[in-house]
Backbone as XML, in Angstrom:
<?xml version="1.0"?>
<chain id="A" units="angstrom">
  <residue number="1" name="MET">
    <atom name="N" x="1.520" y="-10.957" z="41.563"/>
    <atom name="CA" x="0.692" y="-10.837" z="40.395"/>
    <atom name="C" x="1.148" y="-11.874" z="39.376"/>
  </residue>
  <residue number="2" name="ASP">
    <atom name="N" x="0.182" y="-12.581" z="38.817"/>
    <atom name="CA" x="0.476" y="-13.611" z="37.817"/>
    <atom name="C" x="0.175" y="-13.063" z="36.432"/>
  </residue>
  <residue number="3" name="LEU">
    <atom name="N" x="1.207" y="-12.910" z="35.635"/>
    <atom name="CA" x="1.016" y="-12.418" z="34.270"/>
    <atom name="C" x="0.994" y="-13.603" z="33.314"/>
  </residue>
  <residue number="4" name="MET">
    <atom name="N" x="-0.053" y="-13.664" z="32.540"/>
    <atom name="CA" x="-0.160" y="-14.740" z="31.543"/>
    <atom name="C" x="0.251" y="-14.181" z="30.190"/>
  </residue>
  <residue number="5" name="THR">
    <atom name="N" x="0.972" y="-14.974" z="29.464"/>
    <atom name="CA" x="1.369" y="-14.563" z="28.131"/>
    <atom name="C" x="0.292" y="-15.001" z="27.153"/>
  </residue>
  <residue number="6" name="ALA">
    <atom name="N" x="-0.259" y="-14.028" z="26.470"/>
    <atom name="CA" x="-1.294" y="-14.332" z="25.488"/>
    <atom name="C" x="-0.688" y="-14.229" z="24.098"/>
  </residue>
  <residue number="7" name="VAL">
    <atom name="N" x="-1.034" y="-15.167" z="23.253"/>
    <atom name="CA" x="-0.600" y="-15.116" z="21.874"/>
    <atom name="C" x="-1.607" y="-14.271" z="21.116"/>
  </residue>
  <residue number="8" name="VAL">
    <atom name="N" x="-1.123" y="-13.199" z="20.527"/>
    <atom name="CA" x="-1.988" y="-12.303" z="19.778"/>
    <atom name="C" x="-1.586" y="-12.400" z="18.315"/>
  </residue>
  <residue number="9" name="HIS">
    <atom name="N" x="-2.538" y="-12.770" z="17.481"/>
    <atom name="CA" x="-2.271" y="-12.882" z="16.059"/>
    <atom name="C" x="-2.505" y="-11.534" z="15.393"/>
  </residue>
  <residue number="10" name="PRO">
    <atom name="N" x="-1.698" y="-11.235" z="14.379"/>
    <atom name="CA" x="-1.886" y="-9.942" z="13.706"/>
    <atom name="C" x="-3.250" y="-9.884" z="13.024"/>
  </residue>
  <residue number="11" name="PRO">
    <atom name="N" x="-3.883" y="-8.736" z="13.032"/>
    <atom name="CA" x="-5.218" y="-8.605" z="12.441"/>
    <atom name="C" x="-5.133" y="-8.445" z="10.920"/>
  </residue>
  <residue number="12" name="ILE">
    <atom name="N" x="-4.620" y="-9.487" z="10.258"/>
    <atom name="CA" x="-4.516" y="-9.445" z="8.801"/>
    <atom name="C" x="-5.299" y="-10.605" z="8.204"/>
  </residue>
  <residue number="13" name="VAL">
    <atom name="N" x="-5.845" y="-10.359" z="7.034"/>
    <atom name="CA" x="-6.635" y="-11.372" z="6.335"/>
    <atom name="C" x="-6.295" y="-11.348" z="4.847"/>
  </residue>
  <residue number="14" name="ASN">
    <atom name="N" x="-6.479" y="-12.483" z="4.198"/>
    <atom name="CA" x="-6.366" y="-12.553" z="2.741"/>
    <atom name="C" x="-7.729" y="-12.236" z="2.161"/>
  </residue>
  <residue number="15" name="ASP">
    <atom name="N" x="-7.778" y="-11.263" z="1.237"/>
    <atom name="CA" x="-9.063" y="-10.986" z="0.605"/>
    <atom name="C" x="-9.289" y="-11.986" z="-0.536"/>
  </residue>
  <residue number="16" name="SER">
    <atom name="N" x="-10.379" y="-11.839" z="-1.256"/>
    <atom name="CA" x="-10.739" y="-12.801" z="-2.300"/>
    <atom name="C" x="-9.729" y="-12.832" z="-3.440"/>
  </residue>
  <residue number="17" name="SER">
    <atom name="N" x="-8.900" y="-11.796" z="-3.557"/>
    <atom name="CA" x="-7.867" y="-11.740" z="-4.601"/>
    <atom name="C" x="-6.517" y="-12.238" z="-4.097"/>
  </residue>
  <residue number="18" name="GLY">
    <atom name="N" x="-6.460" y="-12.650" z="-2.840"/>
    <atom name="CA" x="-5.202" y="-13.114" z="-2.271"/>
    <atom name="C" x="-4.321" y="-12.001" z="-1.738"/>
  </residue>
  <residue number="19" name="ILE">
    <atom name="N" x="-4.877" y="-10.800" z="-1.631"/>
    <atom name="CA" x="-4.123" y="-9.660" z="-1.107"/>
    <atom name="C" x="-4.289" y="-9.615" z="0.404"/>
  </residue>
  <residue number="20" name="VAL">
    <atom name="N" x="-3.191" y="-9.448" z="1.118"/>
    <atom name="CA" x="-3.237" y="-9.386" z="2.580"/>
    <atom name="C" x="-3.572" y="-7.963" z="2.993"/>
  </residue>
  <residue number="21" name="ARG">
    <atom name="N" x="-4.652" y="-7.834" z="3.762"/>
    <atom name="CA" x="-5.131" y="-6.530" z="4.231"/>
    <atom name="C" x="-5.292" y="-6.561" z="5.752"/>
  </residue>
  <residue number="22" name="VAL">
    <atom name="N" x="-5.335" y="-5.374" z="6.332"/>
    <atom name="CA" x="-5.670" y="-5.267" z="7.747"/>
    <atom name="C" x="-7.158" y="-5.598" z="7.866"/>
  </residue>
  <residue number="23" name="ALA">
    <atom name="N" x="-7.491" y="-6.489" z="8.760"/>
    <atom name="CA" x="-8.877" y="-6.940" z="8.915"/>
    <atom name="C" x="-9.814" y="-5.757" z="9.104"/>
  </residue>
  <residue number="24" name="GLY">
    <atom name="N" x="-10.899" y="-5.767" z="8.356"/>
    <atom name="CA" x="-11.912" y="-4.733" z="8.484"/>
    <atom name="C" x="-11.587" y="-3.435" z="7.766"/>
  </residue>
  <residue number="25" name="THR">
    <atom name="N" x="-10.488" y="-3.426" z="6.995"/>
    <atom name="CA" x="-10.103" y="-2.216" z="6.269"/>
    <atom name="C" x="-9.693" y="-2.586" z="4.848"/>
  </residue>
  <residue number="26" name="ARG">
    <atom name="N" x="-9.408" y="-1.562" z="4.056"/>
    <atom name="CA" x="-8.874" y="-1.776" z="2.715"/>
    <atom name="C" x="-7.357" y="-1.562" z="2.687"/>
  </residue>
  <residue number="27" name="ILE">
    <atom name="N" x="-6.766" y="-1.304" z="3.845"/>
    <atom name="CA" x="-5.336" y="-1.046" z="3.951"/>
    <atom name="C" x="-4.575" y="-2.362" z="3.776"/>
  </residue>
  <residue number="28" name="THR">
    <atom name="N" x="-3.598" y="-2.350" z="2.859"/>
    <atom name="CA" x="-2.838" y="-3.577" z="2.600"/>
    <atom name="C" x="-1.630" y="-3.686" z="3.533"/>
  </residue>
  <residue number="29" name="LEU">
    <atom name="N" x="-1.179" y="-4.914" z="3.688"/>
    <atom name="CA" x="0.047" y="-5.166" z="4.436"/>
    <atom name="C" x="1.199" y="-4.418" z="3.781"/>
  </residue>
  <residue number="30" name="ASP">
    <atom name="N" x="1.202" y="-4.387" z="2.455"/>
    <atom name="CA" x="2.239" y="-3.670" z="1.705"/>
    <atom name="C" x="2.342" y="-2.220" z="2.172"/>
  </residue>
  <residue number="31" name="THR">
    <atom name="N" x="1.206" y="-1.577" z="2.342"/>
    <atom name="CA" x="1.161" y="-0.167" z="2.721"/>
    <atom name="C" x="1.808" y="0.059" z="4.079"/>
  </residue>
  <residue number="32" name="ILE">
    <atom name="N" x="1.479" y="-0.776" z="5.025"/>
    <atom name="CA" x="2.014" y="-0.621" z="6.379"/>
    <atom name="C" x="3.514" y="-0.910" z="6.407"/>
  </residue>
  <residue number="33" name="VAL">
    <atom name="N" x="3.923" y="-1.993" z="5.768"/>
    <atom name="CA" x="5.343" y="-2.347" z="5.766"/>
    <atom name="C" x="6.158" y="-1.288" z="5.023"/>
  </residue>
  <residue number="34" name="ARG">
    <atom name="N" x="5.644" y="-0.790" z="3.896"/>
    <atom name="CA" x="6.358" y="0.243" z="3.138"/>
    <atom name="C" x="6.551" y="1.498" z="4.004"/>
  </residue>
  <residue number="35" name="ALA">
    <atom name="N" x="5.495" y="1.909" z="4.698"/>
    <atom name="CA" x="5.603" y="3.097" z="5.560"/>
    <atom name="C" x="6.632" y="2.863" z="6.658"/>
  </residue>
  <residue number="36" name="PHE">
    <atom name="N" x="6.601" y="1.692" z="7.257"/>
    <atom name="CA" x="7.552" y="1.354" z="8.320"/>
    <atom name="C" x="8.983" y="1.357" z="7.787"/>
  </residue>
  <residue number="37" name="LYS">
    <atom name="N" x="9.197" y="0.749" z="6.626"/>
    <atom name="CA" x="10.536" y="0.690" z="6.025"/>
    <atom name="C" x="11.025" y="2.072" z="5.597"/>
  </residue>
  <residue number="38" name="ASN">
    <atom name="N" x="10.094" y="2.978" z="5.329"/>
    <atom name="CA" x="10.458" y="4.352" z="4.977"/>
    <atom name="C" x="10.671" y="5.231" z="6.202"/>
  </residue>
  <residue number="39" name="GLY">
    <atom name="N" x="10.603" y="4.635" z="7.391"/>
    <atom name="CA" x="10.929" y="5.368" z="8.602"/>
    <atom name="C" x="9.757" y="5.847" z="9.435"/>
  </residue>
  <residue number="40" name="SER">
    <atom name="N" x="8.532" y="5.551" z="9.016"/>
    <atom name="CA" x="7.372" y="5.978" z="9.802"/>
    <atom name="C" x="7.257" y="5.149" z="11.075"/>
  </residue>
  <residue number="41" name="THR">
    <atom name="N" x="6.879" y="5.806" z="12.152"/>
    <atom name="CA" x="6.592" y="5.088" z="13.390"/>
    <atom name="C" x="5.177" y="4.533" z="13.308"/>
  </residue>
  <residue number="42" name="CYS">
    <atom name="N" x="4.843" y="3.657" z="14.221"/>
    <atom name="CA" x="3.482" y="3.113" z="14.259"/>
    <atom name="C" x="2.474" y="4.238" z="14.464"/>
  </residue>
  <residue number="43" name="GLU">
    <atom name="N" x="2.823" y="5.205" z="15.296"/>
    <atom name="CA" x="1.933" y="6.337" z="15.538"/>
    <atom name="C" x="1.706" y="7.143" z="14.260"/>
  </residue>
  <residue number="44" name="GLU">
    <atom name="N" x="2.767" y="7.341" z="13.487"/>
    <atom name="CA" x="2.639" y="8.082" z="12.231"/>
    <atom name="C" x="1.785" y="7.322" z="11.223"/>
  </residue>
  <residue number="45" name="ILE">
    <atom name="N" x="1.921" y="6.008" z="11.202"/>
    <atom name="CA" x="1.111" y="5.190" z="10.297"/>
    <atom name="C" x="-0.367" y="5.318" z="10.651"/>
  </residue>
  <residue number="46" name="VAL">
    <atom name="N" x="-0.678" y="5.282" z="11.932"/>
    <atom name="CA" x="-2.070" y="5.444" z="12.374"/>
    <atom name="C" x="-2.575" y="6.837" z="12.032"/>
  </residue>
  <residue number="47" name="TYR">
    <atom name="N" x="-1.706" y="7.831" z="12.142"/>
    <atom name="CA" x="-2.093" y="9.199" z="11.781"/>
    <atom name="C" x="-2.430" y="9.277" z="10.286"/>
  </residue>
  <residue number="48" name="LEU">
    <atom name="N" x="-1.626" y="8.611" z="9.460"/>
    <atom name="CA" x="-1.858" y="8.618" z="8.014"/>
    <atom name="C" x="-3.106" y="7.827" z="7.619"/>
  </residue>
  <residue number="49" name="TYR">
    <atom name="N" x="-3.367" y="6.755" z="8.332"/>
    <atom name="CA" x="-4.488" y="5.857" z="8.029"/>
    <atom name="C" x="-5.339" y="5.720" z="9.288"/>
  </residue>
  <residue number="50" name="SER">
    <atom name="N" x="-6.194" y="6.687" z="9.500"/>
    <atom name="CA" x="-6.923" y="6.804" z="10.765"/>
    <atom name="C" x="-7.871" y="5.650" z="11.049"/>
  </residue>
  <residue number="51" name="VAL">
    <atom name="N" x="-8.149" y="4.826" z="10.054"/>
    <atom name="CA" x="-9.015" y="3.667" z="10.266"/>
    <atom name="C" x="-8.288" y="2.585" z="11.076"/>
  </residue>
  <residue number="52" name="LEU">
    <atom name="N" x="-6.969" y="2.702" z="11.179"/>
    <atom name="CA" x="-6.170" y="1.700" z="11.887"/>
    <atom name="C" x="-6.106" y="1.996" z="13.380"/>
  </residue>
  <residue number="53" name="ARG">
    <atom name="N" x="-5.945" y="0.925" z="14.147"/>
    <atom name="CA" x="-5.741" y="1.059" z="15.598"/>
    <atom name="C" x="-4.253" y="0.901" z="15.890"/>
  </residue>
  <residue number="54" name="LEU">
    <atom name="N" x="-3.749" y="1.680" z="16.816"/>
    <atom name="CA" x="-2.323" y="1.666" z="17.131"/>
    <atom name="C" x="-1.839" y="0.269" z="17.535"/>
  </residue>
  <residue number="55" name="ALA">
    <atom name="N" x="-2.579" y="-0.402" z="18.381"/>
    <atom name="CA" x="-2.171" y="-1.741" z="18.819"/>
    <atom name="C" x="-2.084" y="-2.701" z="17.635"/>
  </residue>
  <residue number="56" name="ASP">
    <atom name="N" x="-2.996" y="-2.564" z="16.673"/>
    <atom name="CA" x="-2.965" y="-3.428" z="15.492"/>
    <atom name="C" x="-1.726" y="-3.166" z="14.642"/>
  </residue>
  <residue number="57" name="VAL">
    <atom name="N" x="-1.354" y="-1.907" z="14.490"/>
    <atom name="CA" x="-0.166" y="-1.573" z="13.696"/>
    <atom name="C" x="1.084" y="-2.123" z="14.380"/>
  </residue>
  <residue number="58" name="TYR">
    <atom name="N" x="1.192" y="-1.955" z="15.700"/>
    <atom name="CA" x="2.324" y="-2.548" z="16.412"/>
    <atom name="C" x="2.352" y="-4.057" z="16.211"/>
  </residue>
  <residue number="59" name="ASN">
    <atom name="N" x="1.189" y="-4.688" z="16.265"/>
    <atom name="CA" x="1.092" y="-6.132" z="16.103"/>
    <atom name="C" x="1.528" y="-6.549" z="14.691"/>
  </residue>
  <residue number="60" name="ILE">
    <atom name="N" x="1.120" y="-5.793" z="13.697"/>
    <atom name="CA" x="1.476" y="-6.110" z="12.310"/>
    <atom name="C" x="2.973" y="-5.920" z="12.088"/>
  </residue>
  <residue number="61" name="ILE">
    <atom name="N" x="3.544" y="-4.859" z="12.628"/>
    <atom name="CA" x="4.988" y="-4.628" z="12.493"/>
    <atom name="C" x="5.760" y="-5.733" z="13.216"/>
  </residue>
  <residue number="62" name="THR">
    <atom name="N" x="5.286" y="-6.139" z="14.377"/>
    <atom name="CA" x="5.914" y="-7.255" z="15.093"/>
    <atom name="C" x="5.871" y="-8.517" z="14.250"/>
  </residue>
  <residue number="63" name="HIS">
    <atom name="N" x="4.726" y="-8.769" z="13.628"/>
    <atom name="CA" x="4.585" y="-9.926" z="12.731"/>
    <atom name="C" x="5.581" y="-9.830" z="11.579"/>
  </residue>
  <residue number="64" name="TYR">
    <atom name="N" x="5.708" y="-8.647" z="10.997"/>
    <atom name="CA" x="6.659" y="-8.436" z="9.899"/>
    <atom name="C" x="8.084" y="-8.741" z="10.355"/>
  </residue>
  <residue number="65" name="LEU">
    <atom name="N" x="8.474" y="-8.212" z="11.512"/>
    <atom name="CA" x="9.842" y="-8.405" z="12.008"/>
    <atom name="C" x="10.111" y="-9.859" z="12.366"/>
  </residue>
  <residue number="66" name="ASN">
    <atom name="N" x="9.115" y="-10.543" z="12.917"/>
    <atom name="CA" x="9.282" y="-11.952" z="13.299"/>
    <atom name="C" x="9.206" y="-12.910" z="12.113"/>
  </residue>
  <residue number="67" name="ASN">
    <atom name="N" x="8.630" y="-12.472" z="11.019"/>
    <atom name="CA" x="8.457" y="-13.321" z="9.831"/>
    <atom name="C" x="8.999" y="-12.612" z="8.595"/>
  </residue>
  <residue number="68" name="HIS">
    <atom name="N" x="10.116" y="-11.947" z="8.775"/>
    <atom name="CA" x="10.696" y="-11.076" z="7.750"/>
    <atom name="C" x="10.803" y="-11.759" z="6.386"/>
  </residue>
  <residue number="69" name="ASP">
    <atom name="N" x="11.395" y="-12.933" z="6.340"/>
    <atom name="CA" x="11.628" y="-13.597" z="5.051"/>
    <atom name="C" x="10.323" y="-13.926" z="4.339"/>
  </residue>
  <residue number="70" name="ASN">
    <atom name="N" x="9.353" y="-14.446" z="5.079"/>
    <atom name="CA" x="8.059" y="-14.797" z="4.467"/>
    <atom name="C" x="7.324" y="-13.552" z="3.972"/>
  </residue>
  <residue number="71" name="VAL">
    <atom name="N" x="7.328" y="-12.507" z="4.778"/>
    <atom name="CA" x="6.629" y="-11.276" z="4.382"/>
    <atom name="C" x="7.341" y="-10.641" z="3.185"/>
  </residue>
  <residue number="72" name="GLU">
    <atom name="N" x="8.665" y="-10.600" z="3.211"/>
    <atom name="CA" x="9.404" y="-10.034" z="2.084"/>
    <atom name="C" x="9.172" y="-10.835" z="0.811"/>
  </residue>
  <residue number="73" name="SER">
    <atom name="N" x="9.057" y="-12.140" z="0.926"/>
    <atom name="CA" x="8.759" y="-12.983" z="-0.233"/>
    <atom name="C" x="7.382" y="-12.640" z="-0.803"/>
  </residue>
  <residue number="74" name="TYR">
    <atom name="N" x="6.393" y="-12.478" z="0.082"/>
    <atom name="CA" x="5.046" y="-12.076" z="-0.338"/>
    <atom name="C" x="5.082" y="-10.711" z="-1.014"/>
  </residue>
  <residue number="75" name="LEU">
    <atom name="N" x="5.787" y="-9.742" z="-0.427"/>
    <atom name="CA" x="5.860" y="-8.397" z="-0.985"/>
    <atom name="C" x="6.552" y="-8.408" z="-2.349"/>
  </residue>
  <residue number="76" name="SER">
    <atom name="N" x="7.595" y="-9.210" z="-2.481"/>
    <atom name="CA" x="8.302" y="-9.322" z="-3.752"/>
    <atom name="C" x="7.391" y="-9.920" z="-4.826"/>
  </residue>
  <residue number="77" name="GLU">
    <atom name="N" x="6.638" y="-10.927" z="-4.455"/>
    <atom name="CA" x="5.676" y="-11.539" z="-5.381"/>
    <atom name="C" x="4.632" y="-10.515" z="-5.830"/>
  </residue>
  <residue number="78" name="ARG">
    <atom name="N" x="4.136" y="-9.724" z="-4.890"/>
    <atom name="CA" x="3.153" y="-8.675" z="-5.225"/>
    <atom name="C" x="3.758" y="-7.645" z="-6.168"/>
  </residue>
  <residue number="79" name="GLN">
    <atom name="N" x="5.006" y="-7.262" z="-5.912"/>
    <atom name="CA" x="5.685" y="-6.283" z="-6.762"/>
    <atom name="C" x="5.853" y="-6.838" z="-8.178"/>
  </residue>
  <residue number="80" name="ASN">
    <atom name="N" x="6.246" y="-8.097" z="-8.285"/>
    <atom name="CA" x="6.406" y="-8.718" z="-9.606"/>
    <atom name="C" x="5.085" y="-8.774" z="-10.362"/>
  </residue>
  <residue number="81" name="LYS">
    <atom name="N" x="4.007" y="-9.074" z="-9.662"/>
    <atom name="CA" x="2.683" y="-9.098" z="-10.304"/>
    <atom name="C" x="2.286" y="-7.698" z="-10.769"/>
  </residue>
  <residue number="82" name="ALA">
    <atom name="N" x="2.597" y="-6.691" z="-9.980"/>
    <atom name="CA" x="2.268" y="-5.306" z="-10.342"/>
    <atom name="C" x="3.038" y="-4.889" z="-11.587"/>
  </residue>
  <residue number="83" name="ILE">
    <atom name="N" x="4.306" y="-5.256" z="-11.654"/>
    <atom name="CA" x="5.124" y="-4.922" z="-12.824"/>
    <atom name="C" x="4.588" y="-5.622" z="-14.068"/>
  </residue>
  <residue number="84" name="ALA">
    <atom name="N" x="4.226" y="-6.891" z="-13.919"/>
    <atom name="CA" x="3.675" y="-7.643" z="-15.048"/>
    <atom name="C" x="2.352" y="-7.041" z="-15.510"/>
  </residue>
  <residue number="85" name="LEU">
    <atom name="N" x="1.500" y="-6.645" z="-14.574"/>
    <atom name="CA" x="0.218" y="-6.041" z="-14.922"/>
    <atom name="C" x="0.425" y="-4.713" z="-15.638"/>
  </residue>
  <residue number="86" name="GLN">
    <atom name="N" x="1.363" y="-3.910" z="-15.154"/>
    <atom name="CA" x="1.644" y="-2.631" z="-15.802"/>
    <atom name="C" x="2.141" y="-2.851" z="-17.231"/>
  </residue>
  <residue number="87" name="ALA">
    <atom name="N" x="3.010" y="-3.826" z="-17.422"/>
    <atom name="CA" x="3.522" y="-4.127" z="-18.762"/>
    <atom name="C" x="2.393" y="-4.586" z="-19.679"/>
  </residue>
  <residue number="88" name="GLU">
    <atom name="N" x="1.478" y="-5.388" z="-19.149"/>
    <atom name="CA" x="0.334" y="-5.870" z="-19.930"/>
    <atom name="C" x="-0.569" y="-4.712" z="-20.344"/>
  </residue>
  <residue number="89" name="ILE">
    <atom name="N" x="-0.811" y="-3.811" z="-19.429"/>
    <atom name="CA" x="-1.650" y="-2.641" z="-19.726"/>
    <atom name="C" x="-0.977" y="-1.774" z="-20.777"/>
  </residue>
  <residue number="90" name="GLU">
    <atom name="N" x="0.312" y="-1.535" z="-20.610"/>
    <atom name="CA" x="1.036" y="-0.683" z="-21.548"/>
    <atom name="C" x="1.124" y="-1.298" z="-22.937"/>
  </residue>
  <residue number="91" name="LYS">
    <atom name="N" x="1.017" y="-2.623" z="-23.017"/>
    <atom name="CA" x="0.996" y="-3.293" z="-24.316"/>
    <atom name="C" x="-0.256" y="-2.923" z="-25.108"/>
  </residue>
  <residue number="92" name="HIS">
    <atom name="N" x="-1.345" y="-2.702" z="-24.398"/>
    <atom name="CA" x="-2.636" y="-2.452" z="-25.033"/>
    <atom name="C" x="-3.022" y="-0.977" z="-25.080"/>
  </residue>
  <residue number="93" name="VAL">
    <atom name="N" x="-2.300" y="-0.148" z="-24.360"/>
    <atom name="CA" x="-2.623" y="1.273" z="-24.286"/>
    <atom name="C" x="-1.380" y="2.071" z="-24.656"/>
  </residue>
  <residue number="94" name="ASP">
    <atom name="N" x="-1.536" y="2.997" z="-25.575"/>
    <atom name="CA" x="-0.424" y="3.855" z="-25.966"/>
    <atom name="C" x="-0.286" y="4.975" z="-24.940"/>
  </residue>
  <residue number="95" name="VAL">
    <atom name="N" x="0.602" y="4.763" z="-23.983"/>
    <atom name="CA" x="0.776" y="5.692" z="-22.872"/>
    <atom name="C" x="1.277" y="7.049" z="-23.364"/>
  </residue>
  <residue number="96" name="SER">
    <atom name="N" x="2.123" y="7.056" z="-24.380"/>
    <atom name="CA" x="2.674" y="8.328" z="-24.860"/>
    <atom name="C" x="1.581" y="9.230" z="-25.427"/>
  </residue>
  <residue number="97" name="SER">
    <atom name="N" x="0.579" y="8.642" z="-26.102"/>
    <atom name="CA" x="-0.502" y="9.478" z="-26.641"/>
    <atom name="C" x="-1.365" y="10.052" z="-25.513"/>
  </residue>
  <residue number="98" name="ILE">
    <atom name="N" x="-1.534" y="9.311" z="-24.454"/>
    <atom name="CA" x="-2.292" y="9.819" z="-23.302"/>
    <atom name="C" x="-1.549" y="11.001" z="-22.698"/>
  </residue>
  <residue number="99" name="ARG">
    <atom name="N" x="-0.253" y="10.866" z="-22.544"/>
    <atom name="CA" x="0.558" y="11.959" z="-21.985"/>
    <atom name="C" x="0.439" y="13.200" z="-22.861"/>
  </residue>
  <residue number="100" name="GLU">
    <atom name="N" x="0.539" y="13.032" z="-24.184"/>
    <atom name="CA" x="0.421" y="14.178" z="-25.104"/>
    <atom name="C" x="-0.938" y="14.853" z="-24.974"/>
  </residue>
  <residue number="101" name="ARG">
    <atom name="N" x="-1.996" y="14.051" z="-24.912"/>
    <atom name="CA" x="-3.342" y="14.625" z="-24.789"/>
    <atom name="C" x="-3.493" y="15.397" z="-23.485"/>
  </residue>
  <residue number="102" name="LEU">
    <atom name="N" x="-2.954" y="14.859" z="-22.402"/>
    <atom name="CA" x="-3.056" y="15.550" z="-21.112"/>
    <atom name="C" x="-2.268" y="16.857" z="-21.116"/>
  </residue>
  <residue number="103" name="LEU">
    <atom name="N" x="-1.082" y="16.829" z="-21.709"/>
    <atom name="CA" x="-0.284" y="18.056" z="-21.784"/>
    <atom name="C" x="-0.973" y="19.098" z="-22.660"/>
  </residue>
  <residue number="104" name="ASN">
    <atom name="N" x="-1.555" y="18.667" z="-23.775"/>
    <atom name="CA" x="-2.293" y="19.604" z="-24.637"/>
    <atom name="C" x="-3.500" y="20.182" z="-23.916"/>
  </residue>
  <residue number="105" name="ARG">
    <atom name="N" x="-4.195" y="19.354" z="-23.163"/>
    <atom name="CA" x="-5.357" y="19.818" z="-22.403"/>
    <atom name="C" x="-4.930" y="20.870" z="-21.388"/>
  </residue>
  <residue number="106" name="ARG">
    <atom name="N" x="-3.778" y="20.649" z="-20.749"/>
    <atom name="CA" x="-3.267" y="21.608" z="-19.772"/>
    <atom name="C" x="-2.946" y="22.939" z="-20.448"/>
  </residue>
  <residue number="107" name="LYS">
    <atom name="N" x="-2.342" y="22.882" z="-21.638"/>
    <atom name="CA" x="-2.019" y="24.106" z="-22.373"/>
    <atom name="C" x="-3.287" y="24.889" z="-22.708"/>
  </residue>
  <residue number="108" name="VAL">
    <atom name="N" x="-4.326" y="24.188" z="-23.155"/>
    <atom name="CA" x="-5.592" y="24.838" z="-23.498"/>
    <atom name="C" x="-6.193" y="25.485" z="-22.257"/>
  </residue>
  <residue number="109" name="GLN">
    <atom name="N" x="-6.179" y="24.778" z="-21.131"/>
    <atom name="CA" x="-6.729" y="25.333" z="-19.901"/>
    <atom name="C" x="-5.978" y="26.578" z="-19.467"/>
  </residue>
  <residue number="110" name="LYS">
    <atom name="N" x="-4.649" y="26.550" z="-19.569"/>
    <atom name="CA" x="-3.857" y="27.716" z="-19.180"/>
    <atom name="C" x="-4.134" y="28.889" z="-20.109"/>
  </residue>
  <residue number="111" name="SER">
    <atom name="N" x="-4.239" y="28.620" z="-21.415"/>
    <atom name="CA" x="-4.507" y="29.732" z="-22.334"/>
    <atom name="C" x="-5.914" y="30.298" z="-22.114"/>
  </residue>
  <residue number="112" name="ASN">
    <atom name="N" x="-6.864" y="29.466" z="-21.742"/>
    <atom name="CA" x="-8.219" y="29.952" z="-21.431"/>
    <atom name="C" x="-8.206" y="30.799" z="-20.165"/>
  </residue>
  <residue number="113" name="GLN">
    <atom name="N" x="-7.389" y="30.444" z="-19.196"/>
    <atom name="CA" x="-7.288" y="31.219" z="-17.969"/>
    <atom name="C" x="-6.667" y="32.588" z="-18.220"/>
  </residue>
  <residue number="114" name="ILE">
    <atom name="N" x="-5.666" y="32.589" z="-19.074"/>
    <atom name="CA" x="-4.977" y="33.844" z="-19.388"/>
    <atom name="C" x="-5.896" y="34.787" z="-20.185"/>
  </residue>
  <residue number="115" name="SER">
    <atom name="N" x="-6.617" y="34.224" z="-21.164"/>
    <atom name="CA" x="-7.476" y="35.065" z="-22.008"/>
    <atom name="C" x="-8.808" y="35.382" z="-21.340"/>
  </residue>
  <residue number="116" name="GLY">
    <atom name="N" x="-9.187" y="34.644" z="-20.308"/>
    <atom name="CA" x="-10.495" y="34.837" z="-19.676"/>
    <atom name="C" x="-10.425" y="35.629" z="-18.482"/>
  </residue>
</chain>
């Protein structure tokens, strides 16, 4: 039997925002790598995100392991952008007042449940 080695590329694409996603889904590379780094198996990842195919998840994890430095650099860049965006949002929105309003709303709901 003659076995040919086929090169299989991971099913990942850059969306219009430059975010790497699993082709045909909204699942990001970040999501899959984070789950894997947290100890999830490929089967568990597919269970959590049923839109994914098992072979694709194995392929993506293989890509991550074979290109660790590049993928980690991309993930670090994404994390830095997320932190910067959160700081920008918090500059314009008083987060503490939102928290107070939500806690007050919860108190009102609980008192209505008790009295009703």
